[in-house]
C-alpha positions in Angstrom: 43.8 98.8 142.5 45.2 96.9 139.5 47.6 94.1 139.0 50.3 93.1 136.5 51.5 89.6 135.5 55.1 89.2 134.6 57.0 86.1 133.4 60.7 85.8 134.3 62.9 83.3 132.5 65.7 81.3 134.2 68.4 83.5 132.8 66.6 86.7 133.8 66.0 88.9 136.8 63.2 91.4 136.9 62.3 94.6 138.8 58.9 96.0 139.6 58.6 99.8 139.3 55.9 101.9 141.0 55.5 105.3 139.4 59.0 104.8 137.9 60.8 103.9 141.1 62.1 100.4 141.7 60.3 98.7 144.6 60.7 94.9 144.2 62.9 92.2 142.6 61.4 89.2 140.8 63.2 85.9 140.3 62.5 83.3 137.6 58.9 82.3 137.4 55.4 83.8 136.8 54.5 86.7 139.1 51.3 88.7 139.7 51.8 92.0 141.5 48.9 94.2 142.8 49.0 97.9 143.1 48.8 101.3 141.4 51.2 102.7 138.8 53.1 99.4 138.4 55.4 98.2 135.6 58.0 95.5 135.4 61.3 95.2 133.5 63.4 92.1 132.9 67.3 92.0 132.6 69.2 89.3 130.8 71.9 87.9 133.1 73.7 86.3 130.1 75.0 89.7 129.1 77.2 89.6 132.2 78.2 93.2 132.3 75.7 95.3 134.3 74.9 98.9 133.5 72.1 99.6 136.0 71.4 102.5 138.3 72.4 102.1 141.9 68.7 102.1 143.0 67.9 99.2 140.7 70.9 97.2 141.9 69.9 97.9 145.5 66.5 96.4 144.9 67.9 93.3 143.2 70.4 92.8 145.9 74.2 93.1 145.9 74.5 89.3 146.1 73.4 89.1 142.4 76.4 91.1 141.2 80.2 90.9 141.2 82.5 93.9 141.1 85.9 94.3 139.3 88.1 97.3 140.2 90.9 97.3 137.6 93.9 99.7 137.8 95.7 101.2 134.8 98.1 98.2 134.8 95.4 95.5 135.0 93.0 93.9 132.6 90.1 91.5 133.3 88.3 88.7 131.6 85.0 87.2 132.6 84.6 83.5 132.1 81.4 81.5 132.0 81.6 77.7 132.2 85.4 78.0 131.6 85.1 80.0 128.4 86.2 83.6 128.1 83.2 85.9 127.3 84.0 89.5 128.1 87.2 91.6 128.2 87.5 94.4 130.8 89.7 97.4 130.7 90.8 99.6 133.6 87.8 101.0 135.7 85.0 99.8 137.9 82.9 97.0 136.3 79.9 95.1 137.7 78.7 91.9 136.3 75.9 89.3 136.9 77.0 86.6 139.3 73.8 84.6 139.6 75.4 81.9 137.5 78.0 80.2 139.8 80.2 79.3 136.7 81.0 83.0 136.1 84.5 83.8 137.2 86.7 87.0 137.0 90.4 86.6 136.0 92.6 89.7 136.5 95.9 90.0 134.6 98.8 92.3 135.4 100.1 93.9 132.2 103.5 94.3 133.7 103.9 90.6 133.8 104.2 88.3 130.7 101.0 87.1 129.1 100.4 83.6 130.6 99.8 80.6 128.4 96.3 81.0 127.2 93.9 79.3 124.9 93.1 80.4 121.3 89.6 81.5 122.5 91.1 83.9 125.0 93.7 85.3 122.5 90.8 85.9 120.1 89.0 87.8 122.7 91.9 90.0 123.7 91.9 93.2 121.5 95.0 94.1 119.5 95.2 97.5 121.3 96.0 95.6 124.5 97.8 92.5 123.4 100.4 92.1 120.6 100.5 88.6 119.1 103.0 87.1 116.6 104.0 83.7 115.3 107.6 83.5 114.2 108.1 80.8 111.6 111.2 78.5 111.2 112.8 80.7 108.5 112.1 83.9 110.4 113.3 85.8 113.5 111.3 88.3 115.5 112.5 91.7 116.8 110.8 92.7 120.1 110.5 96.5 120.8 109.2 97.9 124.1 108.5 101.7 124.2 110.4 102.0 120.9 113.5 100.3 122.3 114.9 97.0 120.9 114.7 94.3 123.6 115.7 91.0 122.1 115.5 88.6 119.2 112.6 86.1 119.2 113.3 82.6 118.0 110.7 80.6 116.0 107.5 80.1 118.1 104.3 81.8 119.2 104.4 85.0 121.3 101.9 87.3 123.0 102.8 90.5 125.0 100.7 93.1 126.9 100.9 96.5 125.3 100.1 99.7 127.2 100.1 103.4 126.4 103.0 104.0 128.8 105.0 101.1 127.3 103.8 100.1 123.8 105.0 96.8 122.5 105.6 95.8 118.8 107.1 92.8 117.0 108.9 92.9 113.6 109.4 89.8 111.6 112.7 89.3 109.6 112.9 86.8 106.8 116.3 84.9 107.1 116.0 83.0 103.8 118.4 83.3 100.9 117.1 85.9 98.4 118.2 86.9 94.9 118.7 90.5 93.7 118.7 91.1 90.0 120.8 94.1 88.6 119.7 94.3 85.0 120.7 96.4 82.0 123.6 98.4 83.3 125.0 100.4 80.4 128.8 100.7 80.8 131.8 102.0 78.9 135.0 99.9 78.8 138.5 101.4 78.7 138.7 101.1 74.9 135.4 103.1 74.7 133.1 100.2 73.9 129.5 100.6 75.2 127.9 97.4 76.5 125.2 96.3 78.9 125.7 93.9 81.8 123.3 92.1 84.1 124.2 90.7 87.5 122.6 88.5 90.1 123.4 88.8 93.8 122.3 86.1 96.2 122.1 87.4 99.8 120.7 86.8 103.2 120.7 88.6 106.6 123.9 88.1 108.5 122.0 88.6 111.7 118.4 89.7 112.2 119.0 92.9 114.2 121.9 94.7 112.4 120.3 95.5 109.0 117.0 96.9 110.4 118.8 99.1 112.9 121.6 100.2 110.6 120.1 101.0 107.2 116.6 101.9 106.0 116.7 99.7 102.8 119.4 97.0 102.8 118.5 95.7 99.4 118.7 99.1 97.8 122.1 99.7 99.4 123.3 96.3 98.1 122.1 97.2 94.6 124.2 100.4 94.7 127.3 98.7 96.0 127.3 96.0 93.3 126.5 98.6 90.6 129.4 100.8 91.6 131.8 97.9 91.8 130.8 96.7 88.4 131.3 100.2 86.9 134.8 100.4 88.4 135.9 97.1 87.0 134.5 97.6 83.5 136.0 101.0 83.2 139.5 99.6 83.9 139.6 96.9 81.2 139.2 96.6 77.5 136.4 94.6 75.9 138.6 91.7 75.1 139.9 91.6 78.6 136.4 91.7 80.0 135.2 88.8 77.8 138.3 86.8 78.7 138.2 87.6 82.5 134.7 87.0 83.6 136.0 85.1 86.6 138.2 88.0 87.6 135.1 90.2 87.4 133.2 87.9 89.7 136.0 87.9 92.2 136.3 91.7 92.1 132.5 92.0 92.7 132.6 89.5 95.6 135.6 91.3 97.2 134.0 94.7 97.0 130.4 93.8 97.9 130.9 91.2 100.7 132.9 93.5 103.0 130.6 96.5 102.6 127.4 94.5 102.9 128.5 92.9 106.1 128.8 96.4 107.7 125.0 96.8 107.5 124.2 93.1 108.3 123.8 91.4 104.9 125.8 88.4 103.8 126.6 88.2 100.0 126.4 84.5 99.2 127.1 84.6 95.5 127.5 87.3 92.8 128.0 86.8 89.1 127.5 88.1 85.6 124.3 86.9 84.0 124.4 88.5 80.6 126.8 90.6 78.5 124.9 92.5 75.7 126.8 94.3 73.0 125.4 96.8 70.5 124.3 95.4 67.1 127.2 96.8 65.1 129.7 95.6 67.7 128.2 92.1 67.7 128.5 92.0 63.8 132.1 93.1 64.0 133.0 90.5 66.6 131.2 87.8 64.6 133.4 88.7 61.6 136.5 88.6 63.7 135.6 85.3 65.1 134.7 84.0 61.6 138.1 85.2 60.3 139.9 83.6 63.2 138.1 80.3 62.7 138.8 80.4 58.9 142.5 81.1 59.6 142.6 78.2 62.0 140.9 75.9 59.4 143.4 77.0 56.7 146.3 76.1 59.0 144.9 72.7 59.7 144.3 72.2 55.9 147.9 73.1 55.1 149.2 70.8 57.7 147.1 67.9 56.3 148.3 68.7 52.7 151.9 68.8 53.9 151.4 65.5 55.6 149.8 64.0 52.5 152.7 65.3 50.3 155.3 63.8 52.6 153.4 60.5 52.5 153.3 60.6 48.7 157.0 61.4 48.5 157.9 58.5 50.7 155.7 56.2 48.6 157.4 57.4 45.4 160.8 56.8 46.8 159.9 53.2 47.8 158.5 52.5 44.3 161.6 54.0 42.7 163.7 51.6 44.6 161.3 48.6 43.8 160.2 48.6 40.1 158.2 45.4 40.7 156.2 47.1 43.4 155.5 50.0 40.9 154.2 47.6 38.3 152.0 45.9 40.9 150.5 49.3 41.7 149.9 49.9 38.0 148.1 46.6 37.7 146.0 47.4 40.8 145.0 50.7 39.2 144.1 48.9 35.9 142.1 46.3 37.9 140.0 49.1 39.6 139.4 50.8 36.3 138.3 47.5 34.8 135.8 47.0 37.6 134.3 50.3 36.6 134.3 50.1 32.8 134.1 46.3 32.3 137.1 45.9 29.9 140.6 47.3 29.6 142.9 46.8 26.6 146.7 46.9 27.1 149.1 47.5 24.2 152.6 46.4 25.0 155.6 45.5 22.9 157.6 42.3 22.9 159.8 43.6 25.8 156.6 44.6 27.6 155.1 41.1 27.2 158.2 39.5 28.6 158.2 41.9 31.5 154.5 41.3 32.1 155.0 37.5 32.1 157.9 37.8 34.5 155.9 40.1 36.7 152.9 37.7 36.8 155.2 34.7 37.4 157.0 36.5 40.2 153.7 37.7 41.6 
């Protein structure tokens, strides 16, 4: 006869085997067992889920185990000391129950997911639970079995998903966005080729219409604005286009807003960003503008010259009627000349001297 000595920790249970068959259970402590063909094996109860033959479980005792029988519409979670540890899918599960803090929670997937902790949500697999956080600028679209159910307002959501009724959540950005339509080569009514760039500010009119109506709302908006731009440019000359940019913006708004609303998009603003002409056309327009400015400058110059001439004519008439005033003007001119050259000599006759004396005396 021989014996074996086996040490069992507090978190373990052990079974003694004789010739490969379980014969005795051992609790925590140090054990010495006598006999022939003996061996011992320890099992860690912290693993919770038990995968042991029925004969071994019978030796340990059914009181050491708990059993969970979960149907197709149920899920289970094992908690230890209030913390979720193991997730259980449908089927028969056995778990160690030697720790009194171990608890089994069973959830019905046909009911909403209850308010749970972050630790539990982290344990639940994505194949069984769909989670989403809808931010303030977003809205969520809830689908069950491929059918749209409802719009989710900002918040945190979790739903059970099953093979028979899969659940999905789609997030929609409700913020204002800008679409650039750049480099559109167009032909005006007077056969001038140019390039135009547009900007379109848009946002979802409601979160569910666009995703369910059209595959790519932004691409559709791009095409609508592009066609509206081509229609307007083809109906006007280059001069009309350059003079009627506001009319172009109104035309684009009228055309795009109504059509975009049909697939759930609001056009908030649309306008022309750039008008690019070919190099030779730009040079020609620059010459035209230069000529127009030169003509306008000539008109102004002629007006000023005419006004100056009228002023001179009026002054001459006043001086003709007042000889003394004319002589004073002459003396003022002489005085200005003298200030520049330093000395001025006047040659006058006797009559001139008498007139000059009289002028100075009267002055």
